[in-house]
C-alpha positions as CSV (number, residue, x, y, z in Angstrom):
1,X,-17.2,-24.3,14.9
2,X,-14.3,-21.9,14.4
3,X,-12.7,-22.6,11.0
4,X,-8.9,-21.9,11.1
5,X,-6.5,-21.4,8.2
6,X,-2.8,-21.4,8.7
7,X,-0.3,-19.4,6.6
8,X,3.2,-21.1,6.8
9,X,4.0,-24.7,7.6
10,X,7.3,-24.5,9.3
11,X,7.8,-25.9,12.8
12,X,5.1,-23.7,14.4
13,X,2.5,-24.0,11.6
14,X,2.9,-27.8,11.4
15,X,2.4,-28.3,15.1
16,X,-0.7,-26.1,15.2
17,X,-2.2,-27.9,12.2
18,X,-1.5,-31.3,13.9
19,X,-3.1,-30.2,17.2
20,X,-6.2,-29.0,15.4
21,X,-6.3,-32.3,13.4
22,X,-6.0,-34.3,16.5
23,X,-8.9,-32.5,18.1
24,X,-9.5,-29.1,19.7
25,X,-13.2,-28.7,20.7
26,X,-15.0,-26.0,18.7
27,X,-12.1,-25.7,16.2
28,X,-11.6,-27.1,12.7
29,X,-8.8,-26.7,10.1
30,X,-10.0,-24.9,6.9
31,X,-6.6,-25.5,5.2
32,X,-3.1,-24.2,4.9
33,X,-1.2,-21.9,2.6
34,X,2.4,-22.8,1.7
35,X,5.0,-21.8,-0.9
36,X,5.4,-25.4,-2.1
37,X,2.8,-28.1,-2.0
38,X,5.4,-30.5,-0.6
39,X,5.4,-28.4,2.6
40,X,1.7,-28.9,3.3
41,X,2.5,-32.0,5.4
42,X,-0.6,-33.8,4.1
43,X,-3.0,-31.0,5.0
44,X,-5.3,-29.3,2.4
45,X,-3.3,-26.6,0.6
46,X,-5.2,-23.6,-0.6
47,X,-4.2,-20.4,-2.4
48,X,-4.2,-17.5,0.1
49,X,-7.3,-15.9,-1.3
50,X,-9.2,-19.1,-0.9
51,X,-7.8,-19.7,2.6
52,X,-9.0,-16.3,3.8
53,X,-12.5,-16.9,2.3
54,X,-12.8,-20.3,3.9
55,X,-11.5,-19.3,7.3
56,X,-13.0,-17.5,10.3
57,X,-9.5,-17.0,11.8
58,X,-6.2,-17.0,9.9
59,X,-3.0,-18.0,11.8
60,X,0.2,-16.3,10.7
61,X,3.0,-18.8,11.2
62,X,5.3,-17.5,8.5
63,X,7.5,-14.4,8.7
64,X,7.2,-10.7,9.5
65,X,7.5,-9.9,5.8
66,X,4.7,-12.3,4.9
67,X,2.6,-10.9,7.6
68,X,2.9,-7.4,6.3
69,X,1.9,-8.6,2.8
70,X,-1.3,-10.5,3.7
71,X,-2.6,-9.1,7.1
72,X,-4.5,-6.2,5.5
73,X,-6.3,-8.7,3.2
74,X,-7.3,-10.9,6.1
75,X,-8.6,-8.0,8.2
76,X,-10.2,-6.3,5.3
77,X,-12.2,-9.5,4.7
78,X,-13.5,-9.3,8.3
79,X,-11.5,-12.4,9.4
80,X,-9.7,-12.7,12.7
81,X,-5.9,-12.8,12.6
82,X,-3.6,-14.6,15.0
83,X,0.0,-13.3,14.8
84,X,3.0,-15.3,15.7
85,X,5.7,-13.1,14.1
86,X,4.8,-10.4,16.6
87,X,7.7,-8.1,15.5
88,X,5.6,-7.5,12.4
89,X,3.1,-5.5,14.5
90,X,5.7,-2.9,15.4
91,X,4.9,0.1,13.3
92,X,1.7,-1.4,11.8
93,X,-0.5,-2.2,14.8
94,X,-2.4,1.1,14.9
95,X,-3.3,1.0,11.2
96,X,-4.3,-2.6,11.4
97,X,-6.3,-2.1,14.6
98,X,-8.3,0.5,12.8
99,X,-8.9,-1.9,9.9
100,X,-10.0,-4.6,12.2
101,X,-12.4,-2.3,14.0
102,X,-13.9,-1.2,10.7
103,X,-14.5,-4.8,9.6
104,X,-15.5,-6.3,12.9
105,X,-12.6,-8.6,13.5
106,X,-9.7,-9.0,16.0
107,X,-5.9,-9.3,16.0
108,X,-4.9,-12.0,18.5
109,X,-1.4,-12.4,19.9
110,X,-0.5,-15.5,21.9
111,X,2.0,-15.1,24.8
112,X,4.6,-17.1,22.7
113,X,7.9,-17.8,24.4
114,X,7.3,-15.6,27.4
115,X,5.0,-15.5,30.5
116,X,3.5,-12.7,32.5
117,X,1.9,-10.6,29.8
118,X,-1.3,-10.5,31.8
119,X,0.7,-8.9,34.7
120,X,2.3,-6.4,32.4
121,X,-1.1,-5.3,31.0
122,X,-2.3,-4.9,34.6
123,X,0.8,-2.9,35.6
124,X,0.3,-0.7,32.5
125,X,-3.0,0.5,33.9
126,X,-1.2,1.9,37.0
127,X,1.8,3.3,35.2
128,X,5.1,1.6,34.2
129,X,8.4,3.4,34.4
130,X,10.8,0.9,32.9
131,X,10.8,-2.4,31.0
132,X,14.1,-4.2,30.3
133,X,14.7,-7.7,28.9
134,X,17.7,-10.0,28.6
135,X,17.7,-12.9,26.1
136,X,20.3,-15.6,26.1
137,X,20.5,-18.2,23.3
138,X,22.9,-20.7,21.9
139,X,24.9,-19.0,19.2
140,X,23.3,-21.0,16.3
141,X,19.9,-19.9,17.6
142,X,20.8,-16.4,16.2
143,X,22.1,-17.7,12.8
144,X,20.7,-15.9,9.8
145,X,19.6,-12.7,11.6
146,X,20.2,-9.5,9.6
147,X,22.3,-8.1,12.5
148,X,24.5,-11.1,12.4
149,X,24.9,-11.2,8.6
150,X,25.5,-7.5,8.2
151,X,28.2,-7.4,10.8
152,X,29.7,-10.7,9.7
153,X,29.6,-12.1,13.2
154,X,31.2,-15.5,13.3
155,X,28.9,-17.4,15.7
156,X,31.1,-20.5,15.7
157,X,34.0,-18.4,17.0
158,X,32.2,-17.4,20.2
159,X,33.6,-19.2,23.2
160,X,32.0,-17.4,26.1
161,X,28.9,-15.5,26.9
162,X,28.9,-12.5,24.5
163,X,26.6,-9.5,24.2
164,X,25.5,-9.4,20.6
165,X,22.9,-6.6,20.7
166,X,21.6,-3.9,23.0
167,X,18.9,-1.4,22.1
168,X,15.1,-0.7,21.9
169,X,12.6,-3.3,20.7
170,X,11.9,-1.2,17.6
171,X,15.4,-2.0,16.4
172,X,15.6,-5.5,17.8
173,X,12.6,-6.8,15.8
174,X,14.3,-5.6,12.6
175,X,17.7,-6.9,13.5
176,X,16.5,-10.3,14.6
177,X,13.1,-10.8,12.9
178,X,12.9,-14.6,13.6
179,X,14.6,-14.6,16.9
180,X,13.1,-12.1,19.4
181,X,9.4,-11.8,18.6
182,X,9.0,-12.2,22.4
183,X,10.3,-8.7,23.0
184,X,7.7,-7.3,20.6
185,X,5.0,-9.0,22.6
186,X,6.4,-7.7,25.9
187,X,6.6,-4.2,24.5
188,X,3.1,-4.2,23.1
189,X,1.8,-5.4,26.5
190,X,3.7,-2.8,28.5
191,X,5.3,0.6,27.5
192,X,5.6,0.2,23.7
193,X,8.5,-0.8,21.4
194,X,10.4,2.5,21.7
195,X,10.7,2.4,25.5
196,X,11.3,-1.3,25.9
197,X,15.0,-2.2,26.0
198,X,16.6,-5.5,25.3
199,X,20.1,-7.1,25.5
200,X,20.8,-10.3,23.5
201,X,23.5,-12.6,24.5
202,X,25.0,-15.6,22.6
203,X,26.0,-18.3,25.1
204,X,28.0,-21.3,23.9
205,X,26.9,-24.6,25.4
206,X,23.5,-23.3,26.5
207,X,20.8,-25.8,25.8
208,X,17.7,-23.5,26.3
209,X,16.5,-20.1,25.1
210,X,16.4,-17.9,28.2
211,X,14.4,-14.7,28.6
212,X,14.4,-12.5,31.7
213,X,12.0,-9.5,31.8
214,X,12.0,-6.8,34.5
215,X,9.1,-4.4,34.8
216,X,9.0,-1.5,37.2
217,X,6.3,1.0,38.0
218,X,3.8,2.3,40.5
219,X,2.6,-1.2,41.2
220,X,6.1,-2.4,42.3
221,X,8.4,-4.7,40.4
222,X,7.7,-7.7,38.2
223,X,10.4,-10.2,37.1
224,X,9.6,-13.0,34.7
225,X,12.2,-15.6,33.7
226,X,11.6,-18.4,31.2
227,X,13.9,-21.1,29.9
228,X,12.5,-22.6,26.7
229,X,13.5,-25.9,25.2
230,X,14.2,-25.1,21.5
231,X,12.0,-26.8,18.9
232,X,13.2,-28.5,15.8
233,X,14.1,-25.0,14.7
234,X,16.8,-23.7,17.1
235,X,15.5,-20.1,16.7
236,X,12.1,-21.1,18.1
237,X,11.1,-22.4,21.5
238,X,8.5,-25.1,21.9
239,X,6.4,-22.7,24.1
240,X,5.9,-20.5,21.0
241,X,3.6,-23.0,19.3
242,X,2.2,-24.4,22.5
243,X,0.8,-21.0,23.5
244,X,-0.9,-20.6,20.1
245,X,-2.5,-24.0,20.5
246,X,-3.6,-23.1,24.0
247,X,-5.2,-19.8,22.7
248,X,-7.1,-21.8,20.0
249,X,-8.3,-24.2,22.7
250,X,-9.6,-21.3,24.8
251,X,-11.3,-19.7,21.7
252,X,-13.3,-22.9,21.3
253,X,-14.0,-23.3,25.0
254,X,-16.8,-21.8,27.2
255,X,-14.2,-21.0,30.0
256,X,-11.3,-18.6,29.9
257,X,-8.6,-18.5,32.6
258,X,-6.6,-15.3,32.9
259,X,-6.7,-12.2,30.8
């Protein structure tokens, strides 16, 4: 039985906890860690140190900043770590991978709000020449991002499709830490954050979060397009937590489909 602890009980953490509670073969909930007991949603709330001790795998469903604070403790204790705020791995992955190897554990990254990561990893083996991504979200889906706040962009004043950001994944994950974790996952599966380029558009009236990734290389050309229904949190698509639940289901299963 794989004992799972969850750090963070926002939309993603709550849905994962409920799925485990409702029954995932081979998986049990060890507890959750939250800032306020009221956010535990009826599940057993534990201090972080206790959660790490009681868990075989810790799911990060908080923020990039929180991930950077506790990830070394999880890996140093020899516990597996599932990362949802994938942008937090940019600039830290090599160090944490060495820590995981030293203590015999793994860092797991669900596909999140995108598809095709298996194809990108395969393409990487043969050589990738370019990875570009376009993300389109309703304006309020970008609210609160540092890039928006620092430039005082009035999202409510946007009346037509507007390019908000263009640049490498390394900058995007800092500018939009809660909005484009998907580009971090794409970059880590392909050519790396420095070489992966992204454009972010705000689109008034758009009801779904849209991601389009184009990968080119020796293998040919791969295009992935996903339109995600937002969850209760407009910054997060439902597929983000569904992919984490699917990964937990595979970890407890004797069969794995895809790589």
